[in-house]
C-alpha positions in Angstrom: 59.6 -14.2 1.3 61.3 -12.2 4.0 60.4 -11.0 7.5 61.9 -10.5 10.9 60.4 -12.0 14.1 60.3 -9.8 17.1 60.9 -12.7 19.6 61.5 -16.4 19.2 61.5 -18.6 22.3 61.8 -22.4 22.8 62.6 -24.9 20.2 65.9 -26.9 19.9 68.0 -27.2 22.0 65.3 -26.7 24.7 62.6 -29.2 25.5 59.9 -26.5 24.9 58.0 -26.0 21.6 59.1 -23.1 19.4 56.9 -20.0 19.8 57.2 -16.8 17.7 56.0 -13.6 19.3 55.1 -10.6 17.2 54.9 -7.4 19.3 52.8 -4.4 18.3 53.4 -1.3 20.4 51.8 1.6 18.6 48.2 0.8 17.9 45.5 -1.5 19.5 45.4 -5.0 18.0 43.2 -5.3 14.9 41.8 -8.2 12.8 44.2 -7.3 10.0 47.1 -7.9 12.3 45.7 -11.3 13.2 45.7 -12.1 9.5 49.4 -11.2 9.4 50.0 -14.2 11.7 49.4 -16.6 8.8 52.3 -15.0 7.0 54.6 -15.4 10.0 53.5 -19.0 10.2 54.7 -19.6 6.7 58.0 -17.8 7.4 58.5 -19.8 10.6 57.8 -23.1 8.9 60.3 -22.3 6.2 63.0 -21.2 8.7 62.7 -23.7 11.5 62.5 -27.4 11.8 60.3 -28.4 13.4 58.0 -25.4 12.6 56.7 -23.2 15.4 53.9 -24.6 17.6 52.2 -21.2 17.6 52.5 -17.5 16.7 51.6 -15.0 19.4 50.5 -11.4 18.8 51.1 -9.1 21.7 49.9 -5.5 21.8 48.0 -2.8 23.5 44.4 -3.4 24.3 41.7 -1.1 25.5 42.5 -1.4 29.2 45.5 -3.8 29.2 47.9 -5.7 27.1 46.2 -8.2 24.7 47.6 -11.5 23.6 46.2 -13.5 20.7 47.5 -16.8 19.5 47.5 -18.8 16.3 48.1 -22.5 17.0 49.9 -24.2 14.1 49.3 -27.6 12.8 49.5 -29.0 9.3 46.0 -27.8 8.4 46.8 -24.2 9.6 50.0 -24.1 7.6 48.4 -25.4 4.5 45.6 -22.8 4.8 48.2 -20.0 5.3 50.2 -21.2 2.3 47.1 -21.3 0.2 46.2 -17.7 1.2 49.7 -16.5 0.5 49.7 -18.2 -2.9 46.4 -16.5 -3.8 47.8 -13.1 -2.7 50.9 -13.5 -4.7 48.9 -14.5 -7.8 46.7 -11.4 -7.4 49.8 -9.2 -7.1 51.3 -10.8 -10.2 48.1 -10.3 -12.2 47.8 -6.7 -11.0 51.5 -5.7 -11.4 52.6 -8.0 -14.2 55.7 -10.1 -14.2 58.0 -7.1 -14.0 56.5 -4.6 -11.6 57.8 -1.0 -11.7 60.3 0.1 -9.1 58.8 3.0 -7.2 60.2 4.4 -3.9 57.8 4.2 -1.1 57.6 4.1 2.7 58.4 0.3 2.7 61.9 0.9 1.2 63.6 1.0 4.6 62.6 -2.7 5.2 63.1 -4.0 1.6 65.6 -6.8 1.3 66.6 -5.8 -2.3 66.8 -2.0 -1.9 70.6 -2.1 -2.4 70.1 -3.1 -6.0 67.0 -1.0 -6.6 67.6 1.9 -9.1 64.5 3.8 -8.0 65.6 3.7 -4.4 69.1 4.8 -5.3 67.8 7.7 -7.4 66.0 9.2 -4.3 69.4 9.5 -2.6 68.2 8.8 1.0 70.5 7.6 3.8 70.7 3.9 4.4 67.9 2.7 6.7 65.5 5.4 5.6 62.9 5.3 3.0 61.4 8.1 0.8 58.9 10.3 2.7 59.1 7.9 5.7 58.4 8.6 9.3 61.1 7.3 11.7 60.6 3.6 12.4 56.9 3.5 12.0 56.6 -0.3 12.1 53.3 -1.7 13.0 
């Protein structure tokens, strides 16, 4: 699992609980982005001890900035882990144990692109992916 947090505040050595903030700047917040918070919860729990108290999603709303929060406790983390496990199993069943390497717009953010032969064959500059628009992160 890999991911990058936009903002991390609090946690040791402060007396404040750890909070992870995911900032969306290009599109209004959607339910699918709220579902992504569960993935960030798992990453935060794996990376930090103690795990984050919450994950915040900040982004454009209809008339103003919107803020949504996922409070984390043991039950929320277990549910997020279960959902991730199910998604990974579905991917494994769909792609097999050795999925084909195919260049795609996510190459620029892939942690293993340096060793990917499909990515190397495309011959793009470091930091760019095949047929990718400049930094179109959600």
